[in-house]
Legacy VTK file of the C-alpha trace (Angstrom):
# vtk DataFile Version 3.0
C-alpha trace
ASCII
DATASET POLYDATA
POINTS 645 float
16.604 -71.809 -21.010
18.076 -69.561 -18.296
21.592 -70.379 -19.539
20.560 -69.423 -23.076
19.344 -65.952 -21.812
22.402 -65.399 -19.774
24.558 -66.360 -22.624
22.760 -63.840 -24.971
23.164 -61.105 -22.385
26.786 -61.931 -21.923
27.443 -61.797 -25.619
25.563 -58.432 -25.917
27.642 -56.909 -23.071
30.808 -58.300 -24.567
29.923 -56.817 -27.953
29.278 -53.414 -26.399
32.512 -53.543 -24.472
34.225 -54.131 -27.899
32.217 -51.781 -30.016
31.838 -48.995 -27.311
28.748 -47.704 -25.545
28.320 -44.873 -28.061
26.324 -47.270 -30.256
23.496 -46.849 -27.730
23.247 -43.049 -28.100
20.701 -43.436 -30.947
18.387 -45.914 -29.181
18.536 -43.947 -25.874
17.704 -40.736 -27.754
14.746 -42.469 -29.254
13.423 -43.724 -25.917
13.863 -40.340 -24.250
12.204 -38.581 -27.131
9.277 -40.900 -26.925
8.877 -40.505 -23.108
9.265 -36.636 -23.068
7.816 -35.668 -26.464
10.958 -33.615 -27.142
13.950 -34.190 -29.432
16.893 -35.508 -27.437
20.461 -36.219 -28.425
23.810 -37.246 -26.908
26.441 -35.477 -28.974
29.426 -36.598 -26.809
30.681 -39.943 -25.416
28.519 -42.353 -23.588
30.067 -44.645 -20.919
28.491 -47.289 -18.666
29.925 -49.089 -15.630
27.977 -52.377 -15.125
26.654 -53.677 -11.759
23.371 -53.899 -9.788
23.818 -50.038 -9.626
24.687 -48.836 -13.148
26.832 -45.791 -13.569
26.195 -43.930 -16.786
28.201 -40.939 -17.949
27.135 -38.877 -21.004
28.679 -35.693 -22.441
27.174 -32.880 -24.432
23.441 -33.517 -24.083
20.601 -31.560 -25.579
16.796 -31.782 -24.948
14.615 -29.618 -27.245
11.715 -27.421 -26.428
8.174 -27.963 -27.668
7.368 -27.093 -31.297
5.702 -23.783 -30.343
8.928 -22.637 -28.584
11.960 -21.141 -30.392
13.258 -24.275 -32.283
16.859 -22.927 -32.144
16.727 -22.727 -28.379
16.921 -26.104 -26.528
15.149 -26.472 -23.182
18.274 -28.164 -21.797
21.848 -28.166 -22.852
24.406 -29.832 -20.565
28.147 -30.486 -20.602
28.037 -33.750 -18.659
25.529 -36.113 -17.031
26.769 -38.531 -14.454
24.153 -40.757 -12.919
23.765 -43.991 -10.848
20.817 -46.166 -11.748
19.459 -49.130 -9.655
18.993 -52.027 -12.053
16.572 -54.090 -9.971
14.009 -51.257 -9.640
14.487 -50.476 -13.326
13.454 -53.980 -14.257
10.216 -53.478 -12.240
9.493 -50.257 -14.058
10.680 -47.736 -11.446
13.623 -45.360 -11.982
15.694 -44.806 -8.854
18.792 -42.671 -9.113
21.081 -42.908 -6.085
23.096 -40.061 -7.492
22.650 -37.543 -10.302
25.311 -35.016 -11.184
24.643 -32.233 -13.701
27.627 -30.353 -14.998
26.915 -26.927 -16.480
23.236 -27.500 -17.298
21.618 -24.585 -19.158
17.833 -24.563 -18.909
15.371 -22.299 -20.748
11.789 -22.305 -19.588
8.727 -20.483 -20.870
5.141 -19.986 -19.766
2.814 -18.248 -22.208
-0.045 -15.944 -21.345
-2.466 -18.827 -22.043
-0.821 -20.923 -19.432
1.001 -23.302 -21.675
4.389 -24.276 -20.331
7.549 -25.514 -21.974
8.496 -27.717 -18.983
5.495 -29.879 -19.106
7.122 -33.166 -20.408
5.258 -35.969 -22.140
3.992 -35.938 -25.738
0.457 -36.385 -26.884
1.532 -39.626 -28.574
2.378 -41.414 -25.329
5.185 -39.777 -23.377
3.272 -38.766 -20.252
5.945 -37.856 -17.631
3.582 -39.188 -14.905
6.154 -41.461 -13.268
9.116 -39.298 -12.673
12.411 -40.754 -11.385
13.264 -40.724 -7.653
16.550 -38.938 -7.064
18.368 -39.499 -3.817
21.252 -37.203 -4.306
21.553 -34.311 -6.767
24.619 -32.313 -7.501
24.540 -29.303 -9.837
27.695 -27.556 -11.070
27.602 -24.097 -12.647
23.914 -24.383 -13.764
22.128 -21.583 -15.618
18.396 -21.113 -15.775
16.435 -18.616 -17.898
12.719 -18.197 -17.112
10.062 -16.178 -18.997
6.680 -16.307 -17.369
4.114 -14.097 -19.170
1.370 -14.766 -16.495
3.495 -13.374 -13.649
5.324 -10.835 -15.787
8.605 -12.610 -14.737
11.899 -12.614 -16.633
14.673 -14.255 -14.743
18.265 -15.362 -15.291
19.673 -17.528 -12.529
22.874 -19.366 -11.585
22.534 -22.681 -9.626
25.028 -24.718 -7.870
24.876 -27.430 -5.170
27.138 -29.654 -3.038
26.683 -33.295 -2.170
28.229 -32.846 1.246
25.553 -33.253 3.902
27.715 -31.363 6.440
28.274 -28.401 4.159
27.074 -24.980 5.447
23.611 -23.906 4.304
24.888 -21.547 1.678
27.205 -24.161 0.174
24.717 -27.013 -0.215
22.314 -25.215 -2.636
22.866 -21.673 -3.883
20.799 -19.735 -6.425
21.693 -16.267 -7.519
19.313 -14.538 -10.023
18.336 -11.258 -11.496
15.521 -10.054 -13.717
12.295 -8.201 -13.888
8.981 -8.954 -12.225
5.914 -6.995 -13.324
8.407 -4.586 -14.938
10.345 -4.053 -11.784
13.993 -5.061 -11.714
15.143 -7.314 -8.839
18.013 -9.433 -7.584
17.687 -12.701 -5.621
19.834 -14.931 -3.692
18.447 -18.268 -2.392
20.225 -20.882 -0.284
19.071 -24.392 0.675
20.159 -27.562 2.360
21.418 -30.719 0.684
19.167 -31.745 -2.154
19.528 -35.252 -0.756
17.303 -34.147 2.047
14.482 -33.603 -0.341
14.092 -37.252 -0.749
13.554 -37.787 2.922
9.777 -37.562 3.541
8.454 -36.024 6.734
11.540 -33.768 7.310
12.084 -29.956 7.090
14.254 -28.663 4.268
16.108 -25.477 5.295
15.816 -22.496 3.006
16.954 -18.861 3.058
15.986 -16.097 0.565
17.146 -12.533 -0.072
15.285 -10.442 -2.631
16.139 -6.901 -3.487
14.217 -4.576 -5.872
15.498 -1.120 -5.717
15.509 -0.079 -2.088
12.962 -2.732 -1.133
14.341 -5.913 0.509
12.731 -9.149 1.458
14.560 -11.776 3.542
13.308 -15.153 4.685
14.915 -17.891 6.660
13.156 -21.074 7.630
12.136 -24.461 6.353
9.836 -26.250 3.936
8.207 -29.583 4.657
9.228 -32.400 2.363
5.845 -34.122 2.582
3.100 -33.556 0.005
1.786 -30.366 1.809
5.224 -28.685 1.472
4.383 -26.286 4.360
6.583 -23.237 4.884
7.512 -21.888 8.343
10.008 -19.000 8.287
11.087 -15.720 9.687
10.253 -12.916 7.181
11.604 -9.334 7.159
10.405 -6.762 4.725
11.762 -3.267 4.438
11.601 -0.416 1.872
10.718 3.162 1.098
7.009 2.577 0.413
4.692 -0.331 1.144
2.845 0.328 -2.102
5.883 -0.866 -4.083
5.208 -4.329 -2.668
2.440 -4.794 -5.173
4.807 -5.384 -8.086
6.781 -8.010 -6.140
4.192 -9.791 -4.065
0.823 -8.794 -5.704
-0.386 -7.464 -2.294
-2.398 -4.266 -2.416
-1.124 -1.907 0.332
-1.357 2.020 0.642
1.462 4.426 0.232
3.597 4.801 3.315
6.871 6.331 4.609
9.869 4.076 4.825
9.165 0.900 6.745
10.675 -2.317 8.180
8.572 -5.120 9.567
9.341 -8.721 10.416
7.356 -11.716 11.768
6.703 -15.404 11.391
5.491 -16.511 7.869
3.632 -19.828 7.531
2.222 -21.373 4.377
-0.002 -24.389 4.234
-2.434 -25.135 1.446
-4.282 -21.987 0.371
-3.413 -20.020 3.581
-0.491 -17.727 4.183
-0.130 -16.332 7.715
2.091 -13.588 8.879
1.982 -13.588 12.655
3.837 -11.816 15.432
4.374 -8.862 13.089
6.339 -6.049 14.576
8.347 -3.081 13.141
7.982 0.556 12.256
6.325 2.476 9.391
7.695 5.969 9.287
7.982 7.134 12.831
5.104 4.878 14.005
5.421 1.378 15.505
3.364 -1.420 14.041
2.426 -4.863 15.378
-0.252 -7.464 14.604
-1.056 -10.248 12.271
-2.120 -10.816 8.601
-3.658 -13.780 6.834
-4.006 -14.439 3.072
-6.326 -16.899 1.498
-5.342 -17.756 -1.951
-8.006 -20.303 -2.945
-10.628 -18.015 -4.430
-10.718 -15.848 -7.623
-8.812 -13.240 -5.721
-6.493 -13.230 -2.742
-8.320 -12.228 0.451
-6.338 -10.546 3.142
-7.395 -10.273 6.764
-5.330 -8.021 9.002
-5.475 -6.968 12.632
-2.844 -4.232 13.199
-2.110 -1.811 16.029
0.279 0.858 17.081
1.319 2.016 20.533
2.276 5.447 19.197
1.152 6.760 15.819
3.023 9.741 14.296
0.171 11.615 12.683
2.405 12.832 9.876
2.642 9.286 8.606
-1.057 9.184 7.713
-0.605 11.715 4.858
1.151 9.032 2.791
-2.066 7.028 2.688
-3.442 9.800 0.406
-0.302 10.073 -1.710
1.072 13.024 0.267
4.729 12.896 1.416
5.354 12.561 5.149
7.039 15.303 7.071
10.493 15.832 5.978
11.973 17.951 8.811
14.605 17.036 11.343
13.874 13.716 13.021
11.240 12.725 10.486
11.346 9.527 8.411
10.976 9.975 4.616
12.454 8.301 1.573
14.545 10.346 -0.978
11.633 10.195 -3.391
9.187 11.500 -0.759
11.528 14.366 -0.038
11.647 15.302 -3.674
7.805 15.137 -3.743
7.537 17.429 -0.748
9.918 19.931 -2.276
7.919 19.900 -5.561
4.682 20.541 -3.660
6.272 23.439 -1.844
7.599 24.869 -5.097
4.201 24.586 -6.693
2.627 26.217 -3.728
0.174 23.225 -3.495
-1.301 21.325 -0.604
-3.200 18.514 -2.251
-0.937 15.723 -3.671
-1.241 14.563 -7.269
0.466 11.184 -6.724
-1.648 8.465 -8.294
-3.807 6.439 -5.843
-3.463 3.242 -8.073
-7.267 2.613 -7.602
-7.095 -0.058 -10.413
-5.039 -2.239 -8.058
-8.119 -2.531 -5.818
-9.478 -5.127 -8.234
-6.525 -7.480 -7.540
-7.585 -8.596 -4.057
-10.115 -8.475 -1.241
-9.513 -7.350 2.278
-10.755 -6.795 5.849
-8.472 -4.758 7.961
-8.734 -3.388 11.490
-6.240 -0.861 12.850
-5.942 0.702 16.307
-3.496 3.367 17.433
-3.453 3.537 21.293
-1.843 7.064 21.296
-1.167 9.659 18.657
1.565 12.240 18.291
-0.143 15.058 16.398
2.015 17.902 17.635
-0.512 20.594 18.746
-3.673 18.463 18.126
-4.445 16.381 21.222
-5.634 13.133 19.513
-6.155 10.294 21.875
-6.504 7.275 19.583
-7.253 6.291 16.062
-9.485 3.366 14.958
-9.811 2.316 11.368
-11.905 -0.482 9.677
-11.412 -1.103 6.005
-13.279 -3.486 3.708
-12.140 -4.183 0.142
-14.381 -6.321 -2.052
-14.828 -6.588 -5.805
-12.664 -3.503 -6.429
-14.530 -1.226 -4.015
-12.775 -0.017 -0.832
-14.724 1.213 2.192
-13.763 2.936 5.443
-16.598 2.375 7.841
-15.404 4.362 9.591
-12.019 5.893 10.442
-12.429 7.361 13.915
-10.086 9.969 15.615
-10.778 10.558 19.302
-10.072 13.822 21.214
-10.110 14.242 24.950
-13.686 15.256 24.310
-15.311 14.715 20.952
-14.333 12.861 17.893
-13.811 13.028 14.173
-15.268 10.196 11.991
-14.608 9.513 8.271
-16.657 7.335 5.967
-15.184 6.746 2.540
-16.075 4.656 -0.525
-13.580 4.397 -3.332
-14.780 2.530 -6.384
-11.681 1.190 -8.260
-13.862 -0.432 -10.918
-14.420 2.874 -12.548
-11.855 4.995 -14.351
-11.308 7.588 -13.018
-12.120 6.141 -9.663
-15.299 7.284 -8.066
-15.168 8.492 -4.401
-17.766 9.349 -1.823
-16.610 10.996 1.402
-18.449 11.874 4.583
-16.549 13.457 7.421
-18.205 14.376 10.749
-16.771 16.422 13.688
-18.755 15.938 16.902
-18.607 17.870 20.168
-14.959 18.835 19.919
-13.740 21.461 22.415
-11.878 24.336 20.658
-9.671 24.977 23.694
-8.024 21.606 22.736
-6.971 22.874 19.376
-5.914 26.502 19.946
-2.916 28.017 21.743
-3.160 29.701 25.180
-2.431 33.265 26.153
-1.270 33.449 29.866
-2.854 30.116 30.455
-6.113 31.064 28.917
-7.254 29.432 25.695
-7.261 31.819 22.645
-10.497 30.177 21.597
-13.022 27.966 23.483
-16.324 26.481 22.527
-17.945 23.227 21.267
-17.404 22.662 17.550
-19.494 20.422 15.193
-19.102 19.992 11.618
-19.738 17.871 8.562
-18.409 17.630 4.994
-20.150 15.348 2.408
-18.684 15.253 -1.101
-18.473 12.955 -4.138
-16.426 12.953 -7.295
-14.067 11.175 -9.564
-10.386 11.255 -9.862
-7.220 9.112 -9.729
-5.506 11.355 -7.159
-6.608 13.533 -4.299
-6.024 16.669 -6.279
-8.012 15.346 -9.249
-10.846 14.283 -7.003
-10.951 17.633 -5.226
-10.966 19.510 -8.577
-14.195 17.734 -9.634
-16.010 17.105 -6.405
-19.601 18.179 -5.501
-21.180 18.322 -2.106
-21.702 20.535 0.917
-20.018 21.406 4.263
-21.075 22.959 7.577
-19.516 24.146 10.773
-21.130 25.280 14.019
-19.712 26.362 17.382
-21.742 26.903 20.497
-20.973 28.619 23.802
-17.530 29.882 22.969
-15.033 32.484 24.119
-12.386 34.188 22.013
-9.462 36.455 22.876
-10.550 40.026 22.549
-7.432 40.600 20.474
-8.697 38.343 17.771
-12.057 40.076 17.532
-10.770 43.556 17.452
-8.086 42.873 14.995
-10.823 41.619 12.694
-12.820 44.794 13.252
-9.772 47.047 13.230
-10.421 48.336 16.733
-6.784 49.443 17.054
-7.128 50.990 20.527
-8.587 47.893 22.055
-5.938 45.779 20.243
-3.171 47.844 21.842
-4.844 47.318 25.154
-4.628 43.596 24.748
-0.956 43.836 23.811
-0.171 45.626 27.101
-2.028 43.052 29.226
-5.688 44.227 29.287
-6.969 41.203 27.434
-10.455 40.196 28.365
-12.226 37.290 26.809
-15.186 37.864 24.476
-18.141 35.597 24.592
-19.035 33.967 21.187
-22.730 33.461 21.329
-22.620 31.309 18.118
-20.519 30.734 15.040
-21.670 28.875 12.076
-21.170 28.427 8.317
-22.827 26.711 5.401
-20.741 26.046 2.306
-21.606 24.434 -1.179
-19.128 22.524 -3.264
-19.762 22.373 -7.011
-17.306 21.010 -9.565
-14.326 21.753 -7.171
-15.468 25.219 -6.263
-16.240 25.754 -2.570
-18.562 28.645 -2.037
-19.724 30.174 1.261
-23.480 30.281 1.290
-23.506 31.811 4.807
-20.855 32.186 7.537
-21.482 34.237 10.718
-19.647 34.734 14.004
-21.777 36.371 16.708
-20.085 37.987 19.741
-21.286 40.345 22.455
-20.310 43.431 20.512
-19.672 42.341 16.961
-21.204 40.331 14.188
-18.678 38.977 11.554
-19.897 37.868 8.093
-17.654 35.877 5.672
-18.224 35.701 1.994
-16.255 34.121 -0.887
-14.875 30.652 -1.423
-12.056 28.312 -2.545
-11.291 27.004 -5.905
-9.914 23.472 -5.065
-8.690 22.873 -8.631
-6.238 25.779 -8.393
-6.104 25.742 -4.547
-6.725 29.512 -4.444
-8.608 31.349 -1.649
-10.847 34.343 -2.038
-12.529 35.384 1.217
-13.670 38.585 2.726
-14.569 38.981 6.397
-16.750 42.077 7.406
-17.500 43.125 10.937
-20.636 44.849 12.108
-20.039 46.474 15.480
-22.648 46.598 18.112
-20.998 49.364 20.084
-18.769 52.356 19.358
-15.035 52.026 19.633
-12.180 54.168 18.803
-11.197 53.890 15.104
-13.808 51.211 14.711
-14.936 50.745 11.104
-16.277 48.218 8.666
-13.063 47.909 6.468
-13.190 44.341 5.246
-10.340 41.872 5.881
-9.476 39.778 2.926
-7.832 36.291 2.679
-6.610 35.577 -0.781
-4.010 33.614 -2.751
-2.870 29.942 -2.437
-4.137 27.854 0.300
-0.717 26.918 1.255
0.224 30.519 1.997
-2.742 32.936 1.862
-2.255 36.672 2.040
-4.103 38.786 4.593
-5.190 42.144 3.400
-7.332 45.247 4.232
-9.653 46.333 1.449
-9.233 50.050 0.711
-12.765 50.842 0.111
-13.888 50.717 3.646
-16.720 52.342 5.393
-20.098 51.174 3.862
-23.453 51.822 5.560
-24.188 49.271 8.228
-27.846 49.296 7.687
-27.631 48.147 4.200
-25.355 45.246 5.124
-27.504 44.234 8.088
-30.653 44.063 6.014
-29.243 41.035 4.142
-28.620 39.111 7.326
-32.005 37.563 7.258
-31.175 35.892 3.926
-27.932 34.623 5.359
-29.554 32.917 8.338
-31.706 30.554 6.248
-28.944 28.394 4.818
-27.357 28.311 8.335
-30.435 26.744 9.777
-30.483 24.072 7.158
-26.794 23.421 7.676
-27.387 22.766 11.442
-29.772 19.987 10.582
-27.244 18.544 8.031
-24.464 18.440 10.661
-26.634 16.878 13.357
-30.477 17.053 13.658
-29.904 17.496 17.404
-28.161 20.914 16.846
-31.223 22.424 15.339
-33.470 21.022 18.040
-31.387 21.214 21.290
-28.855 24.028 20.730
-29.488 27.689 20.727
-27.213 28.508 17.908
-29.804 29.168 15.354
-31.905 31.232 17.657
-28.967 33.382 18.670
-28.080 34.009 14.972
-31.582 35.276 14.409
-31.263 37.482 17.422
-27.879 38.896 16.040
-29.519 39.489 12.721
-32.346 41.433 14.372
-30.036 43.476 16.550
-27.894 44.407 13.471
-31.018 45.391 11.519
-32.225 47.747 14.371
-28.771 49.496 14.596
-29.046 53.067 13.240
-26.970 53.892 10.149
-23.439 55.109 10.759
-22.890 52.979 13.889
LINES 1 646
645 0 1 2 3 4 5 6 7 8 9 10 11 12 13 14 15 16 17 18 19 20 21 22 23 24 25 26 27 28 29 30 31 32 33 34 35 36 37 38 39 40 41 42 43 44 45 46 47 48 49 50 51 52 53 54 55 56 57 58 59 60 61 62 63 64 65 66 67 68 69 70 71 72 73 74 75 76 77 78 79 80 81 82 83 84 85 86 87 88 89 90 91 92 93 94 95 96 97 98 99 100 101 102 103 104 105 106 107 108 109 110 111 112 113 114 115 116 117 118 119 120 121 122 123 124 125 126 127 128 129 130 131 132 133 134 135 136 137 138 139 140 141 142 143 144 145 146 147 148 149 150 151 152 153 154 155 156 157 158 159 160 161 162 163 164 165 166 167 168 169 170 171 172 173 174 175 176 177 178 179 180 181 182 183 184 185 186 187 188 189 190 191 192 193 194 195 196 197 198 199 200 201 202 203 204 205 206 207 208 209 210 211 212 213 214 215 216 217 218 219 220 221 222 223 224 225 226 227 228 229 230 231 232 233 234 235 236 237 238 239 240 241 242 243 244 245 246 247 248 249 250 251 252 253 254 255 256 257 258 259 260 261 262 263 264 265 266 267 268 269 270 271 272 273 274 275 276 277 278 279 280 281 282 283 284 285 286 287 288 289 290 291 292 293 294 295 296 297 298 299 300 301 302 303 304 305 306 307 308 309 310 311 312 313 314 315 316 317 318 319 320 321 322 323 324 325 326 327 328 329 330 331 332 333 334 335 336 337 338 339 340 341 342 343 344 345 346 347 348 349 350 351 352 353 354 355 356 357 358 359 360 361 362 363 364 365 366 367 368 369 370 371 372 373 374 375 376 377 378 379 380 381 382 383 384 385 386 387 388 389 390 391 392 393 394 395 396 397 398 399 400 401 402 403 404 405 406 407 408 409 410 411 412 413 414 415 416 417 418 419 420 421 422 423 424 425 426 427 428 429 430 431 432 433 434 435 436 437 438 439 440 441 442 443 444 445 446 447 448 449 450 451 452 453 454 455 456 457 458 459 460 461 462 463 464 465 466 467 468 469 470 471 472 473 474 475 476 477 478 479 480 481 482 483 484 485 486 487 488 489 490 491 492 493 494 495 496 497 498 499 500 501 502 503 504 505 506 507 508 509 510 511 512 513 514 515 516 517 518 519 520 521 522 523 524 525 526 527 528 529 530 531 532 533 534 535 536 537 538 539 540 541 542 543 544 545 546 547 548 549 550 551 552 553 554 555 556 557 558 559 560 561 562 563 564 565 566 567 568 569 570 571 572 573 574 575 576 577 578 579 580 581 582 583 584 585 586 587 588 589 590 591 592 593 594 595 596 597 598 599 600 601 602 603 604 605 606 607 608 609 610 611 612 613 614 615 616 617 618 619 620 621 622 623 624 625 626 627 628 629 630 631 632 633 634 635 636 637 638 639 640 641 642 643 644
């Protein structure tokens, strides 16, 4: 019986040797079509070298795409296929290829928006693709790959080549160069890998290197991928570019706007966790270090970050709100940010109108902590900055951002709801026990202004930029200063006491006690109006009226001084501040001397909102400070002053 079978096989092989192997192209195409569910054809010659390891060479092959794909566009077209096939394993139902060489393969792949892919082989009638061949050595010559991924917004054209030399340098073993668009953003990519033979060795590390460039953004990676089922990644990652917000299009990570940056660290990926540890680099003129972790197993990516700076350049924080960083000598800014700064200056505007991209907040969740150990804020002596950020379900919260002075602090609470359009924002800013001599210049070693300053601003509104939000915001603000001193020059210039001012200029400056200074302001639909603002000194009471239109960023203020003693050329001519916030004009109103008594009578009405404002800033101010009481005394003193004084 065995002799009969051997004789039949020998006769069949002999016949194929005489007739040629091309007679098997049809049967092979039938088998491949059945297993893949795709039309397959060998248009060129087929040749087979017999042995326990068969060598098969086929030319001009074509594998079609699924019916819903472009029928004129095959999934695979190849000039030549050269493979070795282990016959004993094949007889046991396993496909083992010691060597596979692909010459000029052209591959077209598509994933639709519904998730259906063209590369999922196996027909519904029985070709399942569940037992893929095991390839020990793969060589690719001049390969071309086109990929369209509607889910990721990816269009890519790549060239692929590889070498079968195990001792070849990294870039010569596997090399991929590609260009295309990702989420509408053009990019170029170069990838290098080790010998593809190494991928068959389980439990080893496969070396990889990647270089991606999109505009001025660059991502480089060098490390290895595990060849086991987990396929863990361990690599050195460096990311640089003009603005971290641009990484959203490339990586899908929601980050704020920033000045130009460059950071690097250790990237590890295992399962649903991506870790970016030992992070170090610079953002703008600030150093940055820390770690980040991304969990990808939920409905949205969740980022946890612990970041810190030894030195924070305060100018860099403006970018978080869409404002350009400082662009002077020694400052770090991208060309686009320099153009933005120039445009703001030409418009005479302070508030940026760059979009905040609040809609991106729905793409991921986050918990972020940031600490700056020291701050370079030029003339403002900030000690440190602490920020805690939570992002969940499209709503971002700062709770809070804290800025510390040598004495006192500034705290900011913010809620930005990106589920609404325009985005809804609630903002609460509190200034507590800050010494004014920390913030003002000195004259001959004496602070121009001293005192303890408290304040609060609470506002809410909607807008997709800072400018848009400010133009529609509602809320209230308050400021209060206790126990202060001011340069006599400043007081007398407001009151137009020219003789006293000249005395200051020639060295007769003597500090003036500020018994109390306070202001209450209301914000309605972007218009900030002074309800009451008073400055009480030993010899003067200054009242401010007017407001600011945040939509147009124009200021209209009038400051009027009511003297408590006679002074040469002293009068009540008001001083005005008007024009754009970026560069207001100081003027002297022509219609000057009004009766003091009439103005003083209204002081009682002005004191009422100030008292309410003190409780709004801090209930302790109304209970423990003497600011409200002194304002009442100042009002009474002005009311008792005889007309004409």
